[in-house]
C-alpha positions as CSV (number, residue, x, y, z in Angstrom):
1,X,0.0,0.0,0.0
2,X,1.3,3.5,-0.9
3,X,2.0,5.9,1.9
4,X,-1.0,8.3,2.3
5,X,-0.6,12.1,2.1
6,X,-3.9,13.6,3.3
7,X,-4.6,17.1,1.8
8,X,-8.2,17.1,3.0
9,X,-9.9,20.3,4.2
10,X,-11.4,18.9,7.3
11,X,-11.6,16.8,9.2
12,X,-7.9,17.0,8.4
13,X,-4.7,15.3,9.2
14,X,-3.5,15.1,12.8
15,X,0.2,15.0,13.8
16,X,1.6,11.5,14.1
17,X,2.8,12.3,17.6
18,X,-0.7,13.1,18.7
19,X,-2.0,9.8,17.4
20,X,0.7,8.0,19.4
21,X,-0.2,9.8,22.6
22,X,-4.0,9.0,22.0
23,X,-3.2,5.4,21.6
24,X,-1.1,5.2,24.7
25,X,-3.7,7.0,26.8
26,X,-6.9,5.9,25.4
27,X,-7.8,3.3,28.1
28,X,-6.1,5.0,31.0
29,X,-6.6,8.8,31.3
30,X,-4.0,10.3,33.6
31,X,-3.5,7.1,35.5
32,X,-7.1,6.9,36.7
33,X,-7.5,3.4,35.4
34,X,-10.3,4.3,33.0
35,X,-10.6,6.0,29.7
36,X,-11.5,9.7,29.2
37,X,-14.4,8.3,27.3
38,X,-15.9,7.1,30.5
39,X,-14.6,9.8,32.9
40,X,-17.1,12.2,34.6
41,X,-16.9,15.8,33.2
42,X,-17.4,16.8,36.9
43,X,-14.4,14.9,38.1
44,X,-11.3,16.8,39.5
45,X,-9.2,15.1,36.9
46,X,-11.2,16.4,34.0
47,X,-11.8,19.8,35.5
48,X,-8.0,20.2,36.0
49,X,-7.5,19.1,32.4
50,X,-10.1,21.6,31.2
51,X,-8.3,24.4,32.9
52,X,-4.9,23.3,31.5
53,X,-6.2,23.4,27.9
54,X,-7.6,26.9,28.5
55,X,-4.2,28.0,29.8
56,X,-2.4,26.5,26.8
57,X,-4.7,28.5,24.4
58,X,-4.1,31.6,26.4
59,X,-0.3,31.0,26.2
60,X,-0.1,30.2,22.5
61,X,-2.2,33.2,21.5
62,X,-1.2,35.5,24.3
63,X,-4.9,36.0,25.1
64,X,-5.4,39.0,27.4
65,X,-7.0,38.4,30.8
66,X,-10.2,40.2,29.9
67,X,-11.2,37.4,27.4
68,X,-13.0,34.1,28.2
69,X,-12.0,30.9,26.6
70,X,-14.9,28.5,25.8
71,X,-15.0,24.9,24.5
72,X,-18.4,24.4,23.0
73,X,-20.4,21.9,20.9
74,X,-22.1,22.6,17.6
75,X,-19.1,23.4,15.4
76,X,-18.6,26.6,13.4
77,X,-22.1,26.5,12.1
78,X,-23.4,26.6,15.7
79,X,-21.6,29.8,16.1
80,X,-23.3,31.2,13.0
81,X,-26.3,31.4,15.2
82,X,-24.5,32.0,18.5
83,X,-22.8,35.2,17.2
84,X,-26.1,37.2,16.5
85,X,-27.9,35.6,19.4
86,X,-25.2,36.8,21.8
87,X,-24.3,40.2,20.1
88,X,-27.0,41.6,17.8
89,X,-29.2,43.0,20.7
90,X,-26.7,45.8,21.1
91,X,-28.3,47.7,18.2
92,X,-30.4,45.2,16.3
93,X,-28.0,45.3,13.2
94,X,-24.7,43.7,12.2
95,X,-22.2,44.1,9.4
96,X,-21.0,41.1,7.5
97,X,-18.0,41.0,5.2
98,X,-18.8,38.2,2.8
99,X,-15.7,36.9,1.1
100,X,-16.7,33.3,0.5
101,X,-19.4,30.6,1.1
102,X,-18.9,30.3,4.8
103,X,-19.3,34.0,5.6
104,X,-22.3,34.0,3.2
105,X,-23.9,31.2,5.2
106,X,-23.1,33.1,8.5
107,X,-24.8,36.2,7.1
108,X,-27.9,34.2,6.0
109,X,-28.2,32.7,9.5
110,X,-27.8,36.0,11.2
111,X,-30.8,37.4,9.3
112,X,-33.1,35.3,11.5
113,X,-32.2,37.4,14.5
114,X,-31.7,41.0,13.2
115,X,-30.8,43.3,10.3
116,X,-27.8,42.3,8.4
117,X,-25.8,44.8,6.3
118,X,-23.7,43.3,3.6
119,X,-20.6,45.4,3.6
120,X,-19.5,44.2,0.1
121,X,-21.7,43.9,-3.1
122,X,-23.5,40.6,-3.3
123,X,-21.7,38.0,-5.5
124,X,-21.3,34.3,-5.9
125,X,-17.6,34.6,-7.3
126,X,-15.1,35.0,-4.5
127,X,-11.5,35.6,-5.7
128,X,-10.2,38.3,-3.3
129,X,-10.9,40.9,-0.6
130,X,-11.9,44.3,-1.9
131,X,-9.8,47.2,-0.5
132,X,-11.3,48.3,2.9
133,X,-11.8,51.9,1.5
134,X,-14.7,50.4,-0.6
135,X,-16.5,48.8,2.4
136,X,-19.9,50.1,3.4
137,X,-19.7,49.7,7.2
138,X,-22.6,50.8,9.3
139,X,-21.5,53.0,12.2
140,X,-24.6,51.6,14.2
141,X,-23.7,47.9,13.8
142,X,-23.5,45.7,16.8
143,X,-20.5,43.9,15.4
144,X,-18.5,43.4,12.1
145,X,-18.1,39.8,11.1
146,X,-15.4,38.3,8.9
147,X,-14.3,34.8,8.0
148,X,-10.5,35.0,8.5
149,X,-9.9,32.2,5.9
150,X,-12.5,30.9,3.5
151,X,-11.9,27.1,3.3
152,X,-13.8,26.5,0.1
153,X,-12.6,29.5,-2.0
154,X,-9.1,29.9,-0.5
155,X,-9.5,33.5,0.4
156,X,-7.6,34.7,3.6
157,X,-7.2,38.0,5.4
158,X,-3.6,38.9,5.9
159,X,-4.5,41.9,8.0
160,X,-6.9,42.8,10.8
161,X,-9.6,45.1,9.5
162,X,-10.1,48.5,11.1
163,X,-13.8,48.5,12.4
164,X,-13.7,52.0,14.0
165,X,-14.2,50.6,17.5
166,X,-17.1,48.3,16.6
167,X,-16.4,44.7,17.9
168,X,-14.8,42.5,15.3
169,X,-15.9,38.9,15.1
170,X,-13.8,36.4,13.2
171,X,-14.5,32.8,12.1
172,X,-11.0,31.4,12.0
173,X,-11.9,27.7,11.8
174,X,-9.4,26.9,9.1
175,X,-6.4,29.2,10.1
176,X,-6.6,29.1,13.9
177,X,-3.2,28.6,15.4
178,X,-1.4,29.0,12.0
179,X,0.1,32.3,12.9
180,X,0.3,34.9,15.7
181,X,-2.6,37.1,16.2
182,X,-3.3,40.3,18.2
183,X,-6.3,39.0,20.1
184,X,-7.0,42.4,21.6
185,X,-8.1,43.7,18.2
186,X,-11.1,41.3,18.2
187,X,-14.3,41.1,20.1
188,X,-14.8,37.4,19.4
189,X,-12.7,34.8,17.6
190,X,-14.0,31.2,17.1
191,X,-13.2,28.2,15.1
192,X,-14.0,24.5,14.7
193,X,-11.1,22.4,15.8
194,X,-11.2,19.8,13.0
195,X,-8.9,21.5,10.5
196,X,-5.8,22.9,12.3
197,X,-6.1,22.1,16.0
198,X,-7.9,18.8,16.5
199,X,-10.9,16.8,15.3
200,X,-14.6,17.4,14.9
201,X,-16.8,18.0,17.8
202,X,-15.5,21.1,19.6
203,X,-15.5,24.8,18.7
204,X,-13.0,27.1,20.4
205,X,-14.5,30.5,21.3
206,X,-12.6,33.5,22.6
207,X,-14.8,36.3,23.7
208,X,-14.1,39.7,25.4
209,X,-15.8,40.0,28.7
210,X,-17.6,43.2,28.0
211,X,-19.5,41.4,25.3
212,X,-21.1,39.0,27.7
213,X,-24.5,39.4,29.3
214,X,-26.1,40.7,26.1
215,X,-27.7,37.6,24.7
216,X,-31.2,37.8,23.1
217,X,-33.9,36.3,25.4
218,X,-34.5,33.5,22.9
219,X,-30.8,32.4,22.9
220,X,-30.7,28.8,24.0
221,X,-28.5,28.2,27.1
222,X,-26.2,25.9,25.1
223,X,-25.3,28.8,22.7
224,X,-25.2,31.4,25.4
225,X,-21.6,32.5,25.9
226,X,-22.3,34.0,29.3
227,X,-23.9,30.9,30.7
228,X,-21.0,28.8,29.3
229,X,-18.4,31.2,30.7
230,X,-20.0,31.0,34.2
231,X,-19.9,27.2,34.0
232,X,-16.3,27.2,32.8
233,X,-17.4,25.3,29.6
234,X,-19.1,22.6,31.6
235,X,-22.6,23.8,31.5
236,X,-23.5,20.3,30.2
237,X,-21.4,17.3,29.3
238,X,-18.8,18.8,27.0
239,X,-17.3,17.2,23.9
240,X,-14.5,15.8,26.2
241,X,-12.7,13.6,23.8
242,X,-12.6,16.3,21.1
243,X,-11.3,18.7,23.7
244,X,-8.6,16.2,24.7
245,X,-7.5,15.8,21.1
246,X,-7.3,19.6,20.7
247,X,-5.3,19.8,23.8
248,X,-2.8,17.3,22.4
249,X,-2.5,19.2,19.2
250,X,-2.0,22.5,21.0
251,X,0.8,20.8,23.1
252,X,2.4,19.6,19.8
253,X,2.2,23.1,18.3
254,X,3.9,24.5,21.5
255,X,6.6,21.8,21.3
256,X,7.2,22.5,17.6
257,X,8.0,26.1,18.4
258,X,4.7,27.8,18.7
259,X,2.9,30.0,16.3
260,X,6.0,31.6,14.9
261,X,7.1,28.1,13.7
262,X,3.6,27.4,12.4
263,X,3.6,30.6,10.4
264,X,7.0,29.9,9.0
265,X,6.0,26.4,7.8
266,X,2.7,27.7,6.4
267,X,4.5,30.2,4.3
268,X,7.0,27.6,3.1
269,X,4.4,25.0,2.2
270,X,2.0,27.3,0.4
271,X,4.9,29.0,-1.5
272,X,6.0,25.7,-2.9
273,X,2.5,25.2,-4.5
274,X,1.9,28.8,-5.5
275,X,5.3,29.3,-7.0
276,X,5.0,26.3,-9.2
277,X,1.5,27.4,-10.3
278,X,3.1,30.7,-11.3
279,X,5.9,28.9,-13.2
280,X,3.6,26.7,-15.2
281,X,2.8,29.1,-18.1
282,X,-0.9,29.1,-17.4
283,X,-1.3,25.3,-17.2
284,X,-2.1,25.6,-13.5
285,X,-4.2,28.6,-12.5
286,X,-4.5,30.1,-9.0
287,X,-8.1,31.4,-8.7
288,X,-7.5,34.0,-5.9
289,X,-5.7,37.4,-6.1
290,X,-2.2,37.3,-4.8
291,X,-2.8,39.5,-1.8
292,X,-5.6,37.3,-0.5
293,X,-4.3,33.8,-1.2
294,X,-4.8,31.4,1.7
295,X,-1.8,29.7,3.2
296,X,-4.1,26.9,4.4
297,X,-6.4,26.1,1.5
298,X,-5.0,26.4,-2.1
299,X,-7.6,26.1,-4.8
300,X,-6.5,25.9,-8.5
301,X,-7.6,24.9,-11.9
302,X,-5.9,22.9,-14.5
303,X,-5.8,23.6,-18.3
304,X,-7.3,27.1,-18.2
305,X,-8.6,29.7,-15.7
306,X,-11.9,28.0,-15.7
307,X,-10.5,24.5,-15.7
308,X,-10.5,21.6,-18.0
309,X,-12.6,18.9,-16.3
310,X,-11.1,15.9,-18.2
311,X,-7.5,17.1,-17.1
312,X,-8.7,17.6,-13.6
313,X,-10.3,14.2,-13.3
314,X,-7.1,12.6,-14.6
315,X,-5.0,14.7,-12.2
316,X,-7.2,13.5,-9.2
317,X,-7.0,9.9,-10.3
318,X,-3.3,9.9,-10.7
319,X,-3.0,11.7,-7.3
320,X,-5.1,9.0,-5.6
321,X,-2.9,6.3,-7.0
322,X,0.1,8.0,-5.4
323,X,-1.5,8.4,-2.0
324,X,-2.1,12.1,-2.5
325,X,-5.7,12.1,-1.3
326,X,-8.7,14.6,-0.8
327,X,-7.5,17.0,-3.4
328,X,-10.9,17.6,-5.1
329,X,-12.3,21.1,-4.9
330,X,-15.3,21.5,-2.8
331,X,-18.5,22.7,-4.6
332,X,-16.6,25.1,-6.9
333,X,-14.8,22.3,-8.8
334,X,-11.1,22.1,-9.6
335,X,-8.4,21.1,-7.2
336,X,-7.8,22.2,-3.5
337,X,-4.8,21.4,-1.5
338,X,-5.2,22.0,2.2
339,X,-1.8,22.5,3.9
340,X,-2.7,22.7,7.6
341,X,-0.3,22.6,10.5
342,X,0.1,18.8,10.5
343,X,0.8,18.5,6.8
344,X,4.6,18.3,6.4
345,X,6.9,20.1,4.0
346,X,7.9,16.7,2.6
347,X,4.2,15.9,1.8
348,X,3.8,19.2,-0.1
349,X,7.0,18.5,-2.0
350,X,5.6,15.3,-3.0
351,X,2.5,17.1,-4.3
352,X,4.4,19.6,-6.2
353,X,6.6,16.8,-7.8
354,X,3.4,15.2,-9.0
355,X,2.1,18.5,-10.3
356,X,5.4,18.9,-12.2
357,X,5.2,15.4,-13.7
358,X,1.6,16.0,-14.7
359,X,2.5,19.3,-16.3
360,X,5.4,17.8,-18.3
361,X,3.0,15.1,-19.6
362,X,0.1,17.3,-20.7
363,X,1.3,20.9,-21.2
364,X,1.4,21.9,-24.9
């Protein structure tokens, strides 16, 4: 069997070291004699672990003391509802900067709970981020919402927008812990763990304390940040195993050199792919403007800017035979390589080698 190189967008590859630790500890969590899978979430052992993972998040991101760190269920899409339910009561309206399918879905969900102002002209083609001077921000908005990295379309913010004092909310599901971040510039940051920092089942939420205690009366307790903060993320039985895996991934990131190292590797890996695309004389086509290209999710077309489906099918078939898996673009077609933290430079080099071989075989 060929060695597998997983470029899936999520659930995504986990570090080998994390798998080894899970295997060793699966049936005996912290020498209790039982698995975490059957440990009480109210036990001193788990509550201590819960605190340790919070401290690890705070340390890696240098989270200020006036922010709460929450581990919740419901994934990123649960927060599509939680954000307006917790924040839109401030003024009844919110700004959404839609740069891809995930922020579009978030804006659609928010309309159930208040008025949504689309900061950018509506479109179904996402290939960049318009200059902020063109944004139509509402000075009365309760918050400004962005998706820090659009997993499907490969559009990533490489800067923190200036929202003129209005709380900035960011979905960072697919670039969480891939680089340093000035958390103090945000009101709320959240992300599902299953791409860069763990497995499906838990969403990490970082919320500034002054934004608590503002939930709409209809907000379910399970989505209420204030209720969960007061309960230290143990309002009900939390997704304990997913939190455990996330903790192990965060320990691995810290051991590897922290977010500076993750950012260095992200730049190196993504540059390998983008540089060859640029050198291919139009055979491979990046679909996102250079100043907004994601370092985590790299979509491209083969044969032309709009893609040649026959070539792309052949590319994917050949990639699968070499163990280069989950490269098919999601919903928008083409190819997408996800180069998250756990994907190694060597794996990306193998992908680029295959891209070169395919180019030499088919380029005219």
